[in-house]
N, C-alpha and C positions, 0 to 999 in steps of 0.2 A: 549497432541498433544499444539505448543503454533506452529504462522505462523504468519510469518510479508509480506506485500504483498507494491509490487509500486503502485505511482501513483504521477501525475502528481500536483506540484506544482500552484496553480493558483493565490493566493491571499498571500502576506504576510504583520503581523502587529506586535503588541506588544500590550501584555495582564497581567494586572499588574506587570510586568517587564522579562514578558519572551515571548522570537522571538513565534512566533503561525502564523502556514500558513492553509489556505484553501487546503485540498488538493481533486482533480479528480480520483475516481477510477472507469475511466470506465461511468461517467455520475453519480455518489456516491460520495457526498462532503463529506468530513466529515474534523475536526478541528484535528491538531494532533499540538505538541511540537517541536519547532526547534534547541535547543540549542542546541545539542549533534552533530547536525553540521550548527554549524551560522555561515558556508561560504554559503549554500545555499538561491539561489537566484530565483526569480517566472522564471517559466517555465524547474526548472529543478527536476528532478525524482527524488523521495524518495524512501529507502524501507520505511513503519509504523509498528511498533509493542507497543501496546497497548497506543497508540494513545501518541508514540514518533520518530520521524523520525529520524532512526538509522544509516544512512549510506545515500549515494546519490550513481545514479548509472546513465549508460549510458540508452537512449530510448530506444535503442534496447533490449536490454537486460533486460528494462521492459517492451518491448512486448513481447519482453520471455518468459520471467518468467510468464507475465497473460495469454496467451494462453496454455501455459501448467496447471495452475490451471486451465483452464478453460475446460482443457482435465481430470482433474482429476474429476474433478463437471460430467461433462457429463460420465462419467465408471462408479460413482458409481449409478447416475439413472439408467442407464445400466442392473447392475446387480442385485437393488431392494433392497426392505427395510430390507432383510435377510440375506444379503450377511454377513455381519457384526455381524451377531448370531451366526454363526459356533466354 
């Protein structure tokens, strides 16, 4: 299963010819390549998949997606470790 996660672009720089960003995922910061979304600006929200920004989205959509991911995580914790082994 693949997962793409929304994050907020905090900083943009160039690194060896690639447009790179520091992205905030709710207090966890990672670097991502912005070459697939060259229109991205600091403050934009983007969807990150395996270190690449693959699309931009609104802040409302980003917050809704993050809330759904949080609910999924909480649901899995409630089910316990044996839930996926049935």
